[in-house]
GUFI-731507 format. One record per residue (C-alpha): residue number from 0; residue in three letters; x, y, z. Coordinates in nm, 2 decimals, always signed. Example, Ala and Ser with C-alpha at 12.3 -4.5 7.8 and 13.67 -1.06 7.14 Angstrom:
BEGIN
> 0, ALA, +1.23, -0.45, +0.78
> 1, SER, +1.37, -0.11, +0.71
// end
This chain:
BEGIN
> 0, UNK, -8.50, +1.11, -3.90
> 1, UNK, -8.52, +1.13, -4.31
> 2, UNK, -8.20, +1.04, -4.46
> 3, UNK, -8.08, +1.11, -4.82
> 4, UNK, -8.01, +0.80, -5.06
> 5, UNK, -7.62, +0.85, -4.93
> 6, UNK, -7.77, +0.84, -4.57
> 7, UNK, -7.93, +0.52, -4.65
> 8, UNK, -7.62, +0.37, -4.82
> 9, UNK, -7.39, +0.50, -4.50
> 10, UNK, -7.63, +0.39, -4.25
> 11, UNK, -7.69, +0.01, -4.39
> 12, UNK, -7.54, -0.29, -4.39
> 13, UNK, -7.18, -0.28, -4.41
> 14, UNK, -6.91, -0.53, -4.40
> 15, UNK, -6.67, -0.28, -4.35
> 16, UNK, -6.89, -0.12, -4.03
> 17, UNK, -6.95, -0.48, -3.89
> 18, UNK, -6.60, -0.56, -3.94
> 19, UNK, -6.48, -0.24, -3.70
> 20, UNK, -6.81, -0.27, -3.49
> 21, UNK, -6.69, -0.62, -3.37
> 22, UNK, -6.33, -0.51, -3.35
> 23, UNK, -6.40, -0.23, -3.08
> 24, UNK, -6.61, -0.49, -2.91
> 25, UNK, -6.32, -0.75, -2.90
> 26, UNK, -6.12, -0.48, -2.78
> 27, UNK, -6.37, -0.30, -2.53
> 28, UNK, -6.58, -0.59, -2.37
> 29, UNK, -6.54, -0.72, -2.07
> 30, UNK, -6.53, -1.08, -2.15
> 31, UNK, -6.25, -1.23, -2.35
> 32, UNK, -6.26, -1.19, -2.73
> 33, UNK, -6.06, -1.37, -2.91
> 34, UNK, -5.97, -1.11, -3.20
> 35, UNK, -5.91, -1.37, -3.54
> 36, UNK, -6.12, -1.04, -3.78
> 37, UNK, -5.99, -0.74, -3.79
> 38, UNK, -5.71, -0.60, -3.96
> 39, UNK, -5.51, -0.47, -3.67
> 40, UNK, -5.11, -0.50, -3.72
> 41, UNK, -4.90, -0.69, -3.46
> 42, UNK, -4.76, -0.51, -3.17
> 43, UNK, -4.42, -0.57, -3.22
> 44, UNK, -4.18, -0.45, -2.96
> 45, UNK, -3.89, -0.38, -3.17
> 46, UNK, -4.10, -0.20, -3.35
> 47, UNK, -4.26, -0.01, -3.08
> 48, UNK, -3.98, +0.10, -2.94
> 49, UNK, -3.83, +0.23, -3.22
> 50, UNK, -4.17, +0.48, -3.26
> 51, UNK, -4.09, +0.55, -2.89
> 52, UNK, -3.79, +0.71, -2.98
> 53, UNK, -3.83, +0.86, -3.24
> 54, UNK, -4.15, +1.03, -3.06
> 55, UNK, -3.87, +1.12, -2.83
> 56, UNK, -3.69, +1.25, -3.05
> 57, UNK, -3.99, +1.52, -3.18
> 58, UNK, -4.02, +1.60, -2.81
> 59, UNK, -3.66, +1.73, -2.74
> 60, UNK, -3.70, +1.95, -3.06
> 61, UNK, -3.77, +2.30, -3.02
> 62, UNK, -4.12, +2.39, -3.10
> 63, UNK, -4.14, +2.05, -3.31
> 64, UNK, -4.42, +1.88, -3.13
> 65, UNK, -4.62, +2.21, -3.14
> 66, UNK, -4.64, +2.27, -3.50
> 67, UNK, -4.72, +1.94, -3.54
> 68, UNK, -5.01, +1.94, -3.34
> 69, UNK, -5.13, +2.31, -3.33
> 70, UNK, -5.08, +2.45, -3.69
> 71, UNK, -5.31, +2.31, -4.02
> 72, UNK, -5.10, +2.14, -4.29
> 73, UNK, -5.13, +2.19, -4.66
> 74, UNK, -5.42, +1.96, -4.80
> 75, UNK, -5.14, +1.73, -4.96
> 76, UNK, -5.00, +1.67, -4.67
> 77, UNK, -4.63, +1.85, -4.55
> 78, UNK, -4.42, +1.94, -4.84
> 79, UNK, -4.09, +1.86, -4.64
> 80, UNK, -4.27, +1.48, -4.58
> 81, UNK, -4.33, +1.45, -4.94
> 82, UNK, -4.03, +1.55, -5.06
> 83, UNK, -3.83, +1.26, -4.79
> 84, UNK, -4.09, +1.03, -4.94
> 85, UNK, -4.02, +1.09, -5.34
> 86, UNK, -3.61, +1.10, -5.22
> 87, UNK, -3.67, +0.76, -5.10
> 88, UNK, -3.89, +0.62, -5.35
> 89, UNK, -3.58, +0.75, -5.61
> 90, UNK, -3.27, +0.64, -5.43
> 91, UNK, -3.42, +0.37, -5.34
> 92, UNK, -3.63, +0.23, -5.66
> 93, UNK, -3.49, +0.40, -5.95
> 94, UNK, -3.86, +0.60, -5.99
> 95, UNK, -3.90, +0.93, -6.11
> 96, UNK, -4.06, +1.06, -5.87
> 97, UNK, -4.11, +1.45, -5.69
> 98, UNK, -4.27, +1.61, -5.41
> 99, UNK, -4.57, +1.74, -5.64
> 100, UNK, -4.60, +1.28, -5.69
> 101, UNK, -4.72, +1.26, -5.37
> 102, UNK, -4.99, +1.32, -5.14
> 103, UNK, -5.09, +1.24, -4.75
> 104, UNK, -5.47, +1.11, -4.65
> 105, UNK, -5.63, +1.07, -4.37
> 106, UNK, -5.54, +0.68, -4.38
> 107, UNK, -5.53, +0.42, -4.72
> 108, UNK, -5.95, +0.41, -4.65
> 109, UNK, -5.95, +0.83, -4.72
> 110, UNK, -5.78, +0.78, -5.02
> 111, UNK, -6.00, +0.50, -5.17
> 112, UNK, -6.33, +0.70, -5.18
> 113, UNK, -6.18, +0.98, -5.28
> 114, UNK, -6.02, +0.80, -5.61
> 115, UNK, -6.32, +0.61, -5.68
> 116, UNK, -6.55, +0.86, -5.70
> 117, UNK, -6.30, +1.11, -5.86
> 118, UNK, -6.27, +0.80, -6.15
> 119, UNK, -6.56, +0.62, -6.13
> 120, UNK, -6.93, +0.72, -6.14
> 121, UNK, -7.17, +0.94, -6.33
> 122, UNK, -6.97, +1.15, -6.60
> 123, UNK, -7.05, +1.46, -6.78
> 124, UNK, -6.88, +1.33, -7.09
> 125, UNK, -7.03, +1.04, -7.11
> 126, UNK, -7.24, +0.73, -6.94
> 127, UNK, -7.11, +0.61, -6.59
> 128, UNK, -6.77, +0.43, -6.57
> 129, UNK, -6.69, +0.17, -6.34
> 130, UNK, -6.41, +0.07, -6.13
> 131, UNK, -6.26, -0.32, -6.24
> 132, UNK, -6.15, -0.52, -6.01
> 133, UNK, -5.97, -0.82, -6.21
> 134, UNK, -6.03, -1.02, -5.95
> 135, UNK, -6.21, -1.09, -5.61
> 136, UNK, -6.25, -1.20, -5.33
> 137, UNK, -6.09, -0.81, -5.30
> 138, UNK, -6.06, -0.62, -5.01
> 139, UNK, -6.34, -0.54, -4.78
> 140, UNK, -6.33, -0.18, -4.75
> 141, UNK, -6.35, -0.06, -5.15
> 142, UNK, -6.73, -0.23, -5.14
> 143, UNK, -6.93, +0.04, -4.96
> 144, UNK, -6.71, +0.38, -5.02
> 145, UNK, -6.84, +0.41, -5.37
> 146, UNK, -7.10, +0.67, -5.41
> 147, UNK, -7.26, +0.53, -5.77
> 148, UNK, -7.49, +0.20, -5.74
> 149, UNK, -7.29, -0.10, -5.89
> 150, UNK, -6.98, +0.15, -5.89
> 151, UNK, -6.75, -0.20, -5.93
> 152, UNK, -6.69, -0.48, -6.16
> 153, UNK, -6.51, -0.78, -6.10
> 154, UNK, -6.43, -1.12, -6.23
> 155, UNK, -6.38, -1.48, -6.05
> 156, UNK, -6.01, -1.58, -6.04
> 157, UNK, -5.87, -1.94, -6.14
> 158, UNK, -5.78, -2.19, -5.87
> 159, UNK, -5.48, -2.31, -5.91
> 160, UNK, -5.48, -2.64, -5.64
> 161, UNK, -5.08, -2.67, -5.52
> 162, UNK, -5.12, -2.95, -5.29
> 163, UNK, -5.09, -3.00, -4.93
> 164, UNK, -5.43, -2.86, -4.91
> 165, UNK, -5.27, -2.51, -5.01
> 166, UNK, -5.41, -2.32, -5.36
> 167, UNK, -5.36, -2.00, -5.51
> 168, UNK, -5.59, -1.73, -5.70
> 169, UNK, -5.48, -1.59, -6.04
> 170, UNK, -5.61, -1.34, -6.27
> 171, UNK, -5.82, -1.49, -6.56
> 172, UNK, -5.70, -1.27, -6.83
> 173, UNK, -5.90, -1.49, -7.11
> 174, UNK, -6.16, -1.24, -7.22
> 175, UNK, -6.07, -0.96, -7.02
> 176, UNK, -6.12, -0.65, -7.22
> 177, UNK, -6.10, -0.30, -7.07
> 178, UNK, -6.44, -0.19, -7.20
> 179, UNK, -6.52, +0.21, -7.22
> 180, UNK, -6.70, +0.27, -6.91
> 181, UNK, -6.46, +0.16, -6.73
> 182, UNK, -6.24, +0.47, -6.53
> 183, UNK, -5.97, +0.29, -6.33
> 184, UNK, -5.86, -0.07, -6.27
> 185, UNK, -5.76, -0.16, -5.86
> 186, UNK, -5.59, -0.42, -5.71
> 187, UNK, -5.48, -0.51, -5.40
> 188, UNK, -5.10, -0.65, -5.39
> 189, UNK, -5.02, -0.86, -5.11
> 190, UNK, -5.45, -0.91, -5.15
> 191, UNK, -5.65, -0.83, -4.84
> 192, UNK, -5.82, -1.08, -4.76
> 193, UNK, -5.60, -1.39, -4.88
> 194, UNK, -5.32, -1.30, -4.85
> 195, UNK, -5.22, -1.34, -5.27
> 196, UNK, -4.95, -1.17, -5.43
> 197, UNK, -4.98, -1.09, -5.80
> 198, UNK, -4.69, -1.24, -6.01
> 199, UNK, -4.48, -0.99, -6.17
> 200, UNK, -4.62, -1.08, -6.53
> 201, UNK, -4.99, -1.04, -6.37
> 202, UNK, -4.89, -0.69, -6.25
> 203, UNK, -4.71, -0.66, -6.64
> 204, UNK, -5.04, -0.73, -6.82
> 205, UNK, -5.28, -0.54, -6.59
> 206, UNK, -5.05, -0.19, -6.68
> 207, UNK, -5.07, -0.29, -7.07
> 208, UNK, -5.41, -0.33, -7.06
> 209, UNK, -5.49, -0.02, -6.87
> 210, UNK, -5.21, +0.16, -7.03
> 211, UNK, -5.47, +0.07, -7.39
> 212, UNK, -5.72, +0.16, -7.25
> 213, UNK, -5.58, +0.50, -7.11
> 214, UNK, -5.70, +0.48, -6.76
> 215, UNK, -5.50, +0.47, -6.43
> 216, UNK, -5.41, +0.14, -6.24
> 217, UNK, -5.48, +0.16, -5.85
> 218, UNK, -5.20, -0.06, -5.69
> 219, UNK, -5.32, -0.06, -5.29
> 220, UNK, -5.00, -0.14, -5.13
> 221, UNK, -5.11, -0.13, -4.78
> 222, UNK, -4.88, -0.52, -4.73
> 223, UNK, -4.67, -0.45, -4.94
> 224, UNK, -4.26, -0.34, -5.10
> 225, UNK, -4.12, -0.15, -5.05
> 226, UNK, -4.32, -0.09, -4.65
> 227, UNK, -4.42, -0.27, -4.47
> 228, UNK, -4.25, -0.51, -4.66
> 229, UNK, -4.53, -0.79, -4.58
> 230, UNK, -4.42, -1.00, -4.90
> 231, UNK, -4.30, -1.37, -4.82
> 232, UNK, -4.12, -1.40, -5.16
> 233, UNK, -3.95, -1.19, -5.43
> 234, UNK, -4.14, -0.91, -5.60
> 235, UNK, -4.07, -0.60, -5.80
> 236, UNK, -4.25, -0.27, -5.66
> 237, UNK, -4.37, -0.10, -6.00
> 238, UNK, -4.47, +0.26, -6.07
> 239, UNK, -4.52, +0.50, -6.34
> 240, UNK, -4.76, +0.80, -6.40
> 241, UNK, -5.01, +0.57, -6.55
> 242, UNK, -4.99, +0.42, -6.16
> 243, UNK, -5.12, +0.51, -5.87
> 244, UNK, -4.95, +0.34, -5.57
> 245, UNK, -5.15, +0.37, -5.20
> 246, UNK, -4.95, +0.30, -4.96
> 247, UNK, -5.00, +0.29, -4.54
> 248, UNK, -4.82, +0.35, -4.24
> 249, UNK, -5.06, +0.13, -4.08
> 250, UNK, -4.93, -0.21, -4.10
> 251, UNK, -4.58, -0.08, -4.03
> 252, UNK, -4.76, -0.05, -3.68
> 253, UNK, -4.90, +0.27, -3.70
> 254, UNK, -5.31, +0.26, -3.78
> 255, UNK, -5.40, +0.48, -3.51
> 256, UNK, -5.22, +0.82, -3.68
> 257, UNK, -5.45, +0.73, -3.98
> 258, UNK, -5.20, +0.82, -4.25
> 259, UNK, -5.24, +0.70, -4.62
> 260, UNK, -4.97, +0.78, -4.90
> 261, UNK, -5.07, +0.79, -5.25
> 262, UNK, -4.77, +0.81, -5.53
> 263, UNK, -4.97, +0.92, -5.87
> 264, UNK, -4.92, +1.17, -6.15
> 265, UNK, -4.94, +1.51, -6.05
> 266, UNK, -5.32, +1.59, -6.17
> 267, UNK, -5.43, +1.30, -5.94
> 268, UNK, -5.26, +1.42, -5.66
> 269, UNK, -5.40, +1.74, -5.72
> 270, UNK, -5.73, +1.64, -5.76
> 271, UNK, -5.69, +1.42, -5.46
> 272, UNK, -5.59, +1.77, -5.23
> 273, UNK, -5.89, +1.90, -5.38
> 274, UNK, -6.11, +1.63, -5.22
> 275, UNK, -5.87, +1.66, -4.90
> 276, UNK, -5.91, +2.02, -4.84
> 277, UNK, -6.28, +2.02, -4.87
> 278, UNK, -6.34, +1.67, -4.64
> 279, UNK, -6.08, +1.74, -4.36
> 280, UNK, -5.88, +2.09, -4.47
> 281, UNK, -5.60, +1.88, -4.47
> 282, UNK, -5.45, +1.50, -4.34
> 283, UNK, -5.32, +1.46, -4.01
> 284, UNK, -4.97, +1.57, -4.00
> 285, UNK, -4.86, +1.34, -3.67
> 286, UNK, -4.81, +0.99, -3.82
> 287, UNK, -4.55, +1.16, -4.09
> 288, UNK, -4.37, +1.37, -3.85
> 289, UNK, -4.34, +1.04, -3.64
> 290, UNK, -4.14, +0.84, -3.90
> 291, UNK, -4.02, +1.16, -4.10
> 292, UNK, -3.64, +1.06, -3.95
> 293, UNK, -3.70, +0.67, -4.11
> 294, UNK, -3.81, +0.79, -4.41
> 295, UNK, -3.51, +0.99, -4.49
> 296, UNK, -3.29, +0.76, -4.35
> 297, UNK, -3.42, +0.48, -4.54
> 298, UNK, -3.44, +0.27, -4.19
> 299, UNK, -3.83, +0.26, -4.31
> 300, UNK, -3.74, -0.01, -4.52
> 301, UNK, -3.41, -0.19, -4.31
> 302, UNK, -3.72, -0.22, -4.06
> 303, UNK, -3.96, -0.37, -4.25
> 304, UNK, -3.72, -0.56, -4.39
> 305, UNK, -3.53, -0.72, -4.11
> 306, UNK, -3.80, -0.72, -3.86
> 307, UNK, -4.19, -0.69, -4.00
> 308, UNK, -4.22, -0.94, -4.25
> 309, UNK, -4.00, -1.25, -4.05
> 310, UNK, -4.25, -1.15, -3.80
> 311, UNK, -4.52, -1.22, -4.03
> 312, UNK, -4.40, -1.50, -4.22
> 313, UNK, -4.29, -1.71, -3.85
> 314, UNK, -4.67, -1.66, -3.78
> 315, UNK, -4.84, -1.72, -4.14
> 316, UNK, -4.60, -2.08, -4.09
> 317, UNK, -4.75, -2.14, -3.75
> 318, UNK, -5.11, -2.03, -3.86
> 319, UNK, -5.12, -2.32, -4.13
> 320, UNK, -4.94, -2.58, -4.01
> 321, UNK, -5.21, -2.54, -3.72
> 322, UNK, -5.54, -2.54, -3.94
> 323, UNK, -5.41, -2.82, -4.15
> 324, UNK, -5.36, -3.05, -3.86
> 325, UNK, -5.66, -2.94, -3.72
> 326, UNK, -5.91, -2.99, -4.02
> 327, UNK, -5.76, -3.34, -4.21
> 328, UNK, -5.93, -3.51, -4.40
> 329, UNK, -6.18, -3.21, -4.41
> 330, UNK, -6.27, -3.10, -4.84
> 331, UNK, -6.11, -2.75, -4.69
> 332, UNK, -5.80, -2.58, -4.82
> 333, UNK, -5.55, -2.27, -4.73
> 334, UNK, -5.46, -1.99, -4.96
> 335, UNK, -5.12, -1.97, -4.96
> 336, UNK, -4.98, -1.70, -4.76
> 337, UNK, -4.76, -1.50, -4.98
> 338, UNK, -4.79, -1.18, -4.78
> 339, UNK, -5.01, -0.92, -4.58
> 340, UNK, -5.13, -1.03, -4.24
> 341, UNK, -5.43, -1.35, -4.30
> 342, UNK, -5.55, -1.68, -4.33
> 343, UNK, -5.78, -1.70, -4.60
> 344, UNK, -5.97, -2.05, -4.54
> 345, UNK, -6.16, -2.26, -4.79
> 346, UNK, -6.45, -2.50, -4.72
> 347, UNK, -6.54, -2.63, -5.01
> 348, UNK, -6.90, -2.78, -5.03
> 349, UNK, -7.01, -2.62, -4.66
> 350, UNK, -7.29, -2.71, -4.55
> 351, UNK, -7.40, -2.37, -4.34
> 352, UNK, -7.28, -2.02, -4.50
> 353, UNK, -6.99, -1.83, -4.37
> 354, UNK, -7.21, -1.60, -4.24
> 355, UNK, -7.35, -1.86, -4.03
> 356, UNK, -7.01, -2.00, -3.89
> 357, UNK, -6.90, -1.64, -3.81
> 358, UNK, -7.19, -1.62, -3.61
> 359, UNK, -7.12, -1.94, -3.44
> 360, UNK, -6.80, -1.88, -3.36
> 361, UNK, -6.90, -1.54, -3.27
> 362, UNK, -7.08, -1.69, -2.99
> 363, UNK, -6.81, -1.91, -2.85
> 364, UNK, -6.58, -1.51, -2.82
> 365, UNK, -6.39, -1.57, -3.15
> 366, UNK, -6.43, -1.28, -3.42
> 367, UNK, -6.36, -1.40, -3.76
> 368, UNK, -6.50, -1.20, -4.08
> 369, UNK, -6.72, -1.38, -4.29
> 370, UNK, -6.56, -1.40, -4.70
> 371, UNK, -6.92, -1.32, -4.84
> 372, UNK, -6.85, -0.93, -4.81
> 373, UNK, -6.49, -0.98, -5.06
> 374, UNK, -6.68, -1.01, -5.38
> 375, UNK, -6.75, -0.63, -5.46
> 376, UNK, -6.87, -0.65, -5.79
> 377, UNK, -6.97, -1.01, -5.81
> 378, UNK, -7.30, -0.95, -5.60
> 379, UNK, -7.50, -1.08, -5.90
> 380, UNK, -7.28, -1.38, -5.94
> 381, UNK, -7.46, -1.68, -5.75
> 382, UNK, -7.07, -1.86, -5.71
> 383, UNK, -7.13, -2.12, -5.44
> 384, UNK, -6.76, -2.03, -5.33
> 385, UNK, -6.83, -1.70, -5.19
> 386, UNK, -7.04, -1.85, -4.91
> 387, UNK, -6.79, -2.15, -4.78
> 388, UNK, -6.44, -1.89, -4.70
> 389, UNK, -6.31, -1.72, -4.41
> 390, UNK, -6.07, -1.46, -4.34
> 391, UNK, -5.86, -1.50, -4.05
> 392, UNK, -5.59, -1.26, -3.93
> 393, UNK, -5.27, -1.44, -3.75
> 394, UNK, -5.15, -1.09, -3.61
> 395, UNK, -5.27, -1.13, -3.21
> 396, UNK, -5.17, -1.29, -2.97
> 397, UNK, -4.98, -1.58, -3.07
> 398, UNK, -5.14, -1.80, -2.75
> 399, UNK, -5.52, -1.66, -2.83
> 400, UNK, -5.47, -1.67, -3.24
> 401, UNK, -5.38, -2.06, -3.16
> 402, UNK, -5.68, -2.11, -2.90
> 403, UNK, -5.90, -1.93, -3.16
> 404, UNK, -5.79, -2.10, -3.43
> 405, UNK, -5.87, -2.43, -3.32
> 406, UNK, -6.18, -2.32, -3.21
> 407, UNK, -6.24, -2.18, -3.52
> 408, UNK, -6.17, -2.58, -3.66
> 409, UNK, -6.41, -2.73, -3.39
> 410, UNK, -6.70, -2.49, -3.57
> 411, UNK, -6.61, -2.59, -3.92
> 412, UNK, -6.57, -2.99, -3.86
> 413, UNK, -6.96, -2.94, -3.66
> 414, UNK, -7.11, -2.76, -3.96
> 415, UNK, -6.97, -3.03, -4.18
> 416, UNK, -7.07, -3.30, -3.94
> 417, UNK, -7.41, -3.13, -3.86
> 418, UNK, -7.49, -2.87, -4.07
// end
């Protein structure tokens, strides 16, 4: 089979593809595989009971399910859901948002594919534009969605040591300039893979830089406020018409319904709608229908605050305590978990690469993600730190997570001991 440039890119080596392949194998294998790698959220019984109840209501409404599964929606998504989402954001956060500022996509990943290629890449009016990631490590899913080569430019963070084996990445603003070839700035908050939450001041500075350069600031809010609210401290959600806010139902507990929610200026929403129409005709309607009442009532925020965030906060604390205990005495650090569903493990001076460590753990039935995939825009930077990190999720069954983390610690100790 002779493939195009597009074909070779999308069938080549990909961290996202490897991650999803491993996740599928973990769920489908007859051999027990401990999943510390994927981004699948926890199955939280109290949340699942709410979804089951909402589905029951949907089934009882005359013709409701038939309309949801039997009729196409518009390319921007269900207008009633967009209106309900806009009312929620106006009521709870005071944002000047209307239905025309909301677009539904088939998951956040689809939104990033559209946004990055709408705002970056070859241009008729000048040189190719880039997407600036102010700080790497960043989300693995960004790396492969650009159609243009080397779409991303990124920067190393500063590293602040906090004591007690914890550290924190911070945006290095020294010398950070948005040159004329930057088409947009993008950050995840909380950050996947590290659990880092940019401070309000860091976000404000990025907003100012993007405003002065007249480019959008894309905020990937898949784990953040107002929902699913997996943030362990106080943060201020922000939006204006220069911000493209990307939300999702996945980490609320609904990854299978593939529903992304983009809040942006109307021209960006219209552009995304055009991409939706061409690539998929229209986004799916089931996810919005399932949570419609929760959005209308505002309960989606209460569920996030009172059930989801405490669940992950407790899981994060347990994972950090266990790894501290198991890795005591080694030159190993944990990024302070401030949100999301991951522990980011930095093994300073690791004698083998994190890819080798990944293969050793996979052979022992533990799936993790090598940190080397989380540095888009720094592919040509020979920074040893890129080869010294692992992303571990604590969202799975607690007993399996504990067993998996102990195996990770054993293999890290072996790597330092034997190379």
